[in-house]
DOVEXRO-599260 format. One record per residue (C-alpha): residue in three letters; chain; x, y, z. Coordinates in steps of 0.1 Angstrom, whole numbers. Layout:
// residues N
+---------+--------+-------+-------+-------+
! residuo ! cadena !     x !     y !     z !
+---------+--------+-------+-------+-------+
!     ALA !      A !     X !     Y !     Z !
...
+---------+--------+-------+-------+-------+
This chain:
// residues 192
+---------+--------+-------+-------+-------+
! residuo ! cadena !     x !     y !     z !
+---------+--------+-------+-------+-------+
!     MET !      A !    -1 !     1 !     0 !
!     ARG !      A !    12 !    36 !    -7 !
!     PRO !      A !    20 !    58 !    22 !
!     ILE !      A !   -16 !    63 !    31 !
!     SER !      A !   -24 !    61 !    68 !
!     LEU !      A !   -53 !    37 !    76 !
!     LEU !      A !   -68 !    63 !    98 !
!     LEU !      A !   -70 !    88 !    71 !
!     LEU !      A !   -83 !    61 !    47 !
!     ALA !      A !  -111 !    54 !    72 !
!     THR !      A !  -119 !    90 !    78 !
!     THR !      A !  -120 !    97 !    40 !
!     LEU !      A !  -140 !    68 !    31 !
!     THR !      A !  -165 !    77 !    57 !
!     ALA !      A !  -168 !   112 !    44 !
!     ALA !      A !  -170 !    99 !     8 !
!     CYS !      A !  -199 !    79 !    18 !
!     SER !      A !  -218 !   106 !    34 !
!     ALA !      A !  -228 !   125 !     3 !
!     GLU !      A !  -259 !   116 !   -14 !
!     SER !      A !  -261 !   106 !   -52 !
!     ALA !      A !  -286 !   118 !   -76 !
!     THR !      A !  -321 !   101 !   -71 !
!     THR !      A !  -336 !    78 !   -96 !
!     SER !      A !  -362 !   104 !  -106 !
!     GLU !      A !  -333 !   129 !  -112 !
!     ARG !      A !  -314 !   105 !  -134 !
!     ALA !      A !  -346 !    98 !  -153 !
!     ALA !      A !  -353 !   134 !  -159 !
!     GLN !      A !  -316 !   140 !  -170 !
!     THR !      A !  -319 !   110 !  -194 !
!     GLU !      A !  -352 !   123 !  -208 !
!     ALA !      A !  -336 !   157 !  -214 !
!     SER !      A !  -306 !   142 !  -230 !
!     ALA !      A !  -328 !   119 !  -253 !
!     SER !      A !  -350 !   149 !  -264 !
!     ARG !      A !  -319 !   169 !  -275 !
!     GLY !      A !  -307 !   143 !  -298 !
!     GLY !      A !  -337 !   127 !  -317 !
!     VAL !      A !  -373 !   117 !  -313 !
!     PRO !      A !  -389 !   128 !  -281 !
!     GLY !      A !  -392 !   101 !  -256 !
!     GLN !      A !  -366 !    79 !  -273 !
!     ALA !      A !  -330 !    78 !  -264 !
!     SER !      A !  -304 !    88 !  -290 !
!     PRO !      A !  -282 !    60 !  -304 !
!     ALA !      A !  -254 !    74 !  -283 !
!     SER !      A !  -273 !    70 !  -250 !
!     GLN !      A !  -285 !    36 !  -261 !
!     SER !      A !  -250 !    25 !  -266 !
!     SER !      A !  -239 !    40 !  -233 !
!     ALA !      A !  -268 !    22 !  -215 !
!     ALA !      A !  -259 !   -11 !  -232 !
!     SER !      A !  -223 !    -6 !  -220 !
!     GLU !      A !  -234 !     2 !  -185 !
!     ARG !      A !  -255 !   -31 !  -184 !
!     LYS !      A !  -226 !   -51 !  -198 !
!     ASP !      A !  -203 !   -36 !  -171 !
!     LEU !      A !  -227 !   -43 !  -144 !
!     ALA !      A !  -231 !   -79 !  -154 !
!     THR !      A !  -194 !   -82 !  -155 !
!     LEU !      A !  -194 !   -67 !  -119 !
!     ARG !      A !  -219 !   -94 !  -107 !
!     ALA !      A !  -201 !  -121 !  -122 !
!     ALA !      A !  -168 !  -110 !  -107 !
!     THR !      A !  -181 !  -104 !   -72 !
!     ALA !      A !  -207 !  -132 !   -68 !
!     ARG !      A !  -181 !  -154 !   -51 !
!     PHE !      A !  -179 !  -128 !   -23 !
!     HIS !      A !  -213 !  -135 !    -9 !
!     ARG !      A !  -193 !  -157 !    12 !
!     TYR !      A !  -171 !  -133 !    33 !
!     GLU !      A !  -145 !  -160 !    38 !
!     VAL !      A !  -138 !  -160 !     1 !
!     ALA !      A !  -136 !  -121 !     2 !
!     LYS !      A !  -111 !  -123 !    30 !
!     ASP !      A !   -89 !  -148 !    11 !
!     ALA !      A !   -90 !  -122 !   -17 !
!     ASN !      A !   -76 !   -96 !     7 !
!     TYR !      A !  -107 !   -77 !    16 !
!     THR !      A !   -96 !   -76 !    53 !
!     PHE !      A !   -93 !   -40 !    62 !
!     LEU !      A !  -124 !   -31 !    81 !
!     PHE !      A !  -123 !     7 !    84 !
!     MET !      A !  -139 !    24 !   114 !
!     ASN !      A !  -145 !   -12 !   128 !
!     MET !      A !  -182 !    -3 !   125 !
!     CYS !      A !  -214 !    -9 !   106 !
!     MET !      A !  -223 !    24 !    89 !
!     GLU !      A !  -259 !    38 !    91 !
!     ASP !      A !  -276 !    71 !    89 !
!     ALA !      A !  -310 !    77 !   105 !
!     LYS !      A !  -320 !    98 !    75 !
!     PHE !      A !  -305 !    81 !    44 !
!     GLY !      A !  -303 !    45 !    54 !
!     GLY !      A !  -273 !    21 !    57 !
!     MET !      A !  -242 !    10 !    40 !
!     GLY !      A !  -231 !   -19 !    64 !
!     TYR !      A !  -195 !   -29 !    70 !
!     HIS !      A !  -168 !   -18 !    45 !
!     TYR !      A !  -140 !   -42 !    38 !
!     VAL !      A !  -112 !   -28 !    18 !
!     ASN !      A !   -85 !   -45 !    -3 !
!     THR !      A !   -57 !   -19 !     3 !
!     SER !      A !   -35 !   -33 !   -24 !
!     LEU !      A !   -60 !   -19 !   -50 !
!     LEU !      A !   -58 !    17 !   -38 !
!     ASP !      A !   -41 !    31 !   -68 !
!     ASP !      A !   -49 !    52 !   -99 !
!     LYS !      A !   -67 !    24 !  -117 !
!     LEU !      A !  -103 !    14 !  -119 !
!     ASP !      A !  -113 !   -21 !  -128 !
!     VAL !      A !  -150 !   -32 !  -130 !
!     THR !      A !  -139 !   -66 !  -118 !
!     ALA !      A !  -120 !   -54 !   -89 !
!     PRO !      A !  -137 !   -29 !   -65 !
!     GLU !      A !  -116 !   -15 !   -39 !
!     ALA !      A !  -142 !   -21 !   -12 !
!     LEU !      A !  -171 !   -46 !    -4 !
!     LEU !      A !  -201 !   -36 !    17 !
!     TYR !      A !  -218 !   -62 !    38 !
!     GLU !      A !  -250 !   -59 !    58 !
!     PRO !      A !  -251 !   -78 !    91 !
!     GLU !      A !  -278 !  -104 !    93 !
!     ALA !      A !  -298 !  -118 !   124 !
!     ASN !      A !  -280 !  -152 !   121 !
!     GLY !      A !  -245 !  -134 !   126 !
!     ARG !      A !  -236 !  -136 !    89 !
!     ARG !      A !  -227 !  -108 !    67 !
!     ARG !      A !  -246 !  -103 !    34 !
!     LEU !      A !  -229 !   -87 !     4 !
!     VAL !      A !  -250 !   -57 !    -6 !
!     ALA !      A !  -227 !   -33 !   -26 !
!     VAL !      A !  -192 !   -25 !   -37 !
!     GLU !      A !  -172 !     8 !   -36 !
!     TYR !      A !  -147 !    20 !   -61 !
!     VAL !      A !  -120 !    43 !   -46 !
!     ILE !      A !   -89 !    62 !   -61 !
!     PRO !      A !   -68 !    85 !   -39 !
!     LYS !      A !   -66 !   120 !   -55 !
!     SER !      A !   -28 !   118 !   -50 !
!     GLU !      A !   -27 !    89 !   -74 !
!     TRP !      A !   -49 !   104 !  -101 !
!     THR !      A !   -28 !   123 !  -128 !
!     SER !      A !   -56 !   131 !  -154 !
!     ASP !      A !   -72 !   165 !  -158 !
!     ARG !      A !  -106 !   147 !  -159 !
!     GLU !      A !  -124 !   130 !  -130 !
!     PRO !      A !  -122 !    93 !  -129 !
!     GLU !      A !  -153 !    77 !  -144 !
!     LEU !      A !  -170 !    42 !  -142 !
!     PHE !      A !  -203 !    29 !  -154 !
!     GLY !      A !  -207 !    63 !  -172 !
!     ARG !      A !  -206 !    80 !  -136 !
!     LYS !      A !  -179 !   104 !  -124 !
!     LEU !      A !  -165 !    94 !   -91 !
!     LYS !      A !  -171 !   121 !   -64 !
!     LEU !      A !  -140 !   138 !   -49 !
!     ASN !      A !  -146 !   144 !   -11 !
!     ALA !      A !  -129 !   166 !    14 !
!     PHE !      A !  -101 !   141 !    20 !
!     ASP !      A !   -91 !   139 !   -16 !
!     LEU !      A !  -106 !   106 !   -25 !
!     TYR !      A !  -126 !    98 !   -56 !
!     ALA !      A !  -154 !    73 !   -47 !
!     LEU !      A !  -184 !    56 !   -62 !
!     HIS !      A !  -209 !    32 !   -46 !
!     VAL !      A !  -226 !     4 !   -67 !
!     TRP !      A !  -256 !   -13 !   -50 !
!     VAL !      A !  -253 !   -44 !   -73 !
!     TRP !      A !  -264 !   -69 !   -48 !
!     GLU !      A !  -293 !   -52 !   -29 !
!     ASN !      A !  -319 !   -29 !   -47 !
!     ASN !      A !  -315 !     8 !   -37 !
!     PRO !      A !  -346 !    29 !   -39 !
!     SER !      A !  -323 !    60 !   -38 !
!     GLY !      A !  -305 !    49 !   -69 !
!     LEU !      A !  -279 !    23 !   -81 !
!     TYR !      A !  -251 !    47 !   -75 !
!     ALA !      A !  -263 !    64 !   -43 !
!     ASP !      A !  -242 !    65 !   -12 !
!     TRP !      A !  -268 !    52 !    13 !
!     ASN !      A !  -295 !    26 !     9 !
!     PRO !      A !  -327 !    29 !    30 !
!     ARG !      A !  -331 !    -9 !    28 !
!     VAL !      A !  -297 !   -17 !    44 !
!     SER !      A !  -296 !   -16 !    83 !
!     CYS !      A !  -271 !   -21 !   110 !
!     GLU !      A !  -298 !   -35 !   134 !
!     ASN !      A !  -280 !   -68 !   137 !
!     ALA !      A !  -245 !   -54 !   141 !
!     ARG !      A !  -227 !   -69 !   170 !
+---------+--------+-------+-------+-------+
């Protein structure tokens, strides 16, 4: 791992997770506005259709790559072992995220759909942890491009601690949106 203190990383990831993403209705309005600029009203332009197809393909690739991590023991063997803040994250207003397990060897300037830097688990009543989402993270100090990092057609958000981050709720439906930071369906009620 590059010289990033684990405490700074924990604080940074927490701050990155606290901002809200655009809601589903906001994204739908943006898509509609974009589609109406480029062609028949109510129909997406060929470019946006291609972008949507690419996003669906990337999400399918992500699901295939992370399906094995439904068993935390497998994730642990793949170096997702750093539990930052040593806590389950939940916000009374926005919902939960669960536990974040980070593979610190992936904290660099690269984004790989198949290798998210963090896996998010919700604690269950039986003591197990259920995979609900992933998070992609790039330290700003590692990013050399003039443009923000992007994945799934979404720009990663830069937080106050100079980390770019993006949540993807690939394993738990999120009424707030696939890329929202918090999920009202995720709870830390069973955290021990």
